[in-house]
C-alpha positions as CSV (number, residue, x, y, z in Angstrom):
1,M,-1.0,22.5,5.0
2,E,2.6,23.6,5.7
3,K,1.5,24.8,9.1
4,I,-0.3,21.5,9.9
5,I,2.7,19.4,8.9
6,I,5.1,21.6,10.9
7,D,2.9,21.4,14.0
8,Y,2.3,17.7,14.0
9,H,5.8,16.7,12.8
10,K,7.3,18.6,15.7
11,K,4.9,16.7,18.1
12,D,6.2,13.4,16.6
13,W,2.8,12.5,15.1
14,Q,2.6,10.5,11.9
15,I,0.9,12.4,9.1
16,A,-1.2,10.6,6.5
17,I,-2.5,12.7,3.6
18,H,-5.0,11.6,1.0
19,T,-3.2,11.8,-2.3
20,Q,-5.3,10.0,-5.0
21,G,-4.4,12.0,-8.1
22,D,-1.1,13.0,-9.6
23,A,-1.6,16.7,-8.9
24,A,-2.3,15.8,-5.2
25,V,0.9,13.8,-5.0
26,N,2.9,16.5,-6.6
27,D,1.5,19.2,-4.3
28,V,2.2,17.2,-1.2
29,V,5.7,16.2,-2.2
30,N,6.5,19.8,-3.1
31,I,5.4,20.9,0.3
32,Y,7.5,18.3,2.1
33,E,10.5,19.3,-0.1
34,E,10.1,22.9,0.9
35,L,9.8,22.0,4.6
36,E,12.8,19.8,4.5
37,K,14.8,23.0,4.7
38,E,13.7,23.4,8.3
39,L,12.4,20.0,9.4
40,D,14.3,16.7,9.8
41,F,12.4,13.9,8.0
42,S,15.2,11.3,8.3
43,T,13.4,9.1,10.8
44,S,9.8,10.0,9.9
45,R,7.2,7.7,8.3
46,H,4.7,10.2,7.0
47,R,2.2,8.5,4.6
48,L,0.7,9.1,1.2
49,E,-2.7,7.5,1.0
50,H,-4.3,5.8,-2.0
51,G,-1.8,6.8,-4.8
52,L,-4.0,5.9,-7.8
53,L,-2.1,8.2,-10.1
54,F,1.2,8.2,-8.3
55,P,3.7,9.7,-10.7
56,I,6.7,7.5,-11.3
57,D,8.9,10.6,-11.6
58,N,8.2,11.4,-8.0
59,I,9.5,8.1,-6.6
60,D,13.1,9.3,-6.0
61,R,11.8,12.4,-4.3
62,V,9.5,10.4,-2.1
63,K,12.4,8.1,-1.0
64,K,14.6,11.1,-0.1
65,L,11.8,12.5,2.1
66,N,11.2,9.2,3.8
67,L,7.5,9.3,2.7
68,T,5.8,5.9,2.5
69,P,2.8,5.2,0.2
70,S,-0.3,3.1,1.1
71,F,-1.9,2.0,-2.2
72,H,-5.7,1.5,-2.6
73,I,-5.0,-1.4,-4.9
74,N,-8.5,-2.6,-5.5
75,H,-9.3,0.7,-7.1
76,L,-7.8,-1.1,-10.1
77,Y,-10.1,-4.0,-9.7
78,Y,-13.3,-2.1,-9.1
79,Y,-12.8,1.0,-11.3
80,G,-10.1,0.0,-13.8
81,D,-12.5,-0.6,-16.6
82,A,-14.2,2.7,-16.2
83,L,-10.9,4.5,-15.8
84,K,-9.6,3.1,-19.0
85,A,-12.8,3.5,-21.0
86,S,-13.9,7.0,-20.2
87,L,-12.3,8.6,-17.1
88,I,-8.5,8.9,-17.7
89,G,-8.0,6.9,-20.9
90,K,-5.9,3.8,-21.8
91,D,-2.5,5.4,-21.6
92,R,-2.9,6.8,-18.1
93,A,-4.9,3.8,-16.9
94,E,-1.8,1.6,-17.7
95,K,0.2,3.8,-15.3
96,I,-2.0,3.6,-12.2
97,L,-0.7,2.3,-8.9
98,P,3.0,1.7,-9.8
99,L,3.7,-0.8,-7.1
100,A,6.7,-2.6,-8.7
101,S,8.4,0.8,-9.5
102,V,8.1,1.8,-5.8
103,R,9.3,-1.6,-4.7
104,D,12.3,-1.5,-7.0
105,K,13.4,1.7,-5.3
106,D,13.4,-0.1,-1.9
107,I,10.6,2.1,-0.6
108,K,8.3,0.4,1.9
109,F,4.6,0.6,1.0
110,T,1.4,-1.1,1.9
111,L,-1.9,-2.1,0.4
112,H,-5.3,-1.2,1.8
113,A,-9.0,-1.7,1.0
114,D,-10.4,1.7,2.1
115,Q,-13.0,0.0,4.4
116,P,-15.9,0.6,4.9
117,M,-16.1,1.7,1.3
118,F,-14.9,-1.7,0.2
119,E,-14.6,-5.0,2.1
120,S,-11.3,-5.5,3.9
121,H,-10.4,-8.8,2.2
122,P,-6.6,-9.2,2.3
123,F,-6.4,-12.0,-0.3
124,R,-8.5,-10.0,-2.8
125,L,-5.9,-7.2,-2.4
126,I,-3.1,-9.6,-2.9
127,Q,-4.6,-11.1,-6.0
128,T,-5.2,-7.7,-7.6
129,A,-1.6,-6.6,-6.8
130,V,-0.2,-9.9,-8.3
131,E,-2.5,-10.1,-11.4
132,R,-3.3,-6.4,-12.1
133,K,-6.7,-7.5,-13.4
134,T,-9.9,-5.5,-13.4
135,S,-13.3,-7.0,-12.5
136,S,-13.8,-7.8,-16.2
137,G,-10.5,-9.6,-16.5
138,D,-8.6,-6.8,-18.3
139,T,-5.0,-6.3,-17.3
140,L,-3.7,-2.8,-16.4
141,G,0.0,-2.1,-15.8
142,Y,1.4,-5.6,-16.5
143,N,4.9,-4.4,-15.6
144,Q,3.8,-3.3,-12.2
145,K,2.8,-6.8,-11.0
146,L,4.0,-7.9,-7.6
147,T,5.1,-11.4,-6.5
148,V,2.8,-13.1,-4.0
149,M,5.5,-12.7,-1.3
150,D,5.8,-9.0,-2.1
151,A,2.1,-8.5,-1.6
152,I,2.0,-10.5,1.6
153,K,4.9,-8.5,3.0
154,S,3.0,-5.2,2.2
155,L,0.2,-6.4,4.4
156,T,2.2,-7.8,7.2
157,L,5.8,-6.7,8.0
158,D,5.8,-3.5,6.0
159,A,2.4,-2.6,7.3
160,A,3.7,-3.0,10.8
161,W,6.7,-0.9,10.0
162,Q,4.5,1.8,8.4
163,I,2.7,2.4,11.7
164,N,5.8,2.1,13.9
165,M,4.8,-1.3,15.2
166,E,7.4,-3.6,13.6
167,T,9.0,-4.6,16.9
168,K,5.6,-6.0,18.1
169,I,3.7,-7.3,15.1
170,G,4.1,-8.1,11.4
171,S,6.1,-11.3,11.6
172,L,6.6,-14.3,13.8
173,E,9.6,-13.6,15.9
174,K,10.6,-14.0,19.5
175,G,9.3,-11.0,21.6
176,K,6.5,-10.2,19.2
177,Y,2.8,-10.6,19.9
178,A,2.3,-13.9,18.0
179,D,-0.6,-12.5,15.8
180,F,-1.2,-15.0,13.0
181,V,-3.8,-16.9,11.0
182,I,-4.2,-20.5,9.8
183,L,-5.3,-20.7,6.2
184,D,-7.0,-23.5,4.2
185,K,-4.4,-23.2,1.4
186,N,-0.8,-22.0,1.0
187,P,-0.9,-18.7,-1.0
188,L,2.5,-19.4,-2.4
189,K,1.3,-22.7,-4.0
190,V,-2.1,-21.9,-5.5
191,D,-2.9,-20.5,-8.9
192,T,-3.0,-16.7,-8.6
193,N,-6.5,-16.5,-9.9
194,T,-7.7,-18.4,-6.8
195,L,-5.9,-16.3,-4.2
196,S,-9.0,-14.3,-3.3
197,K,-10.8,-17.6,-2.5
198,I,-8.3,-18.6,0.3
199,K,-10.2,-18.8,3.6
200,C,-9.0,-18.1,7.1
201,L,-9.6,-21.1,9.4
202,K,-8.3,-19.7,12.7
203,T,-7.0,-16.4,14.0
204,F,-4.6,-16.0,16.9
205,I,-4.1,-12.7,18.7
206,N,-1.1,-12.5,21.0
207,G,-0.9,-16.3,20.8
208,N,-4.5,-16.8,21.9
209,L,-7.2,-18.3,19.6
210,A,-9.8,-15.7,18.8
211,N,-13.4,-16.9,19.0
């Protein structure tokens, strides 16, 4: 892995590594720390994918290395009950996907659905990040809830930043592509338990209505 990271980092490629478990996150962060002795990560945006068991004690190290997590938030929704009941236990299940802890350290992160394994439904991702509820309605990691605006930002402006596209997409600003949607409800004004029911009425790409 060291050789791969050195090779592609020097070619200015962005590296995204699947880090679902805590051991995987620790291993990858350790490797980046070792390589920091010879590589410059000051402007890189290498990604850590999924981050289910992202250890909170790694957050400062991740920030120093300019690593950016992308969290598979609906793992909580679909598998939270099983994780708590039999796979990792209650205590560890309460610590999964520490979004608020990462946000509070001013680390940019994103949410993803892992399509095609799960449907790419942005407002389902937002609702899970905001409510932290499993499919049965149980709450895991109450103190890691995001605000609705935090969650929207993770899917728009910060997502654009994560792929080095923030000067072109992610927000409505002069000079950008004017990619946006028209919704049937304002996500900032509905009950959080109805966020996933918001519908997209129209989609515009580069200012043009998509059919």
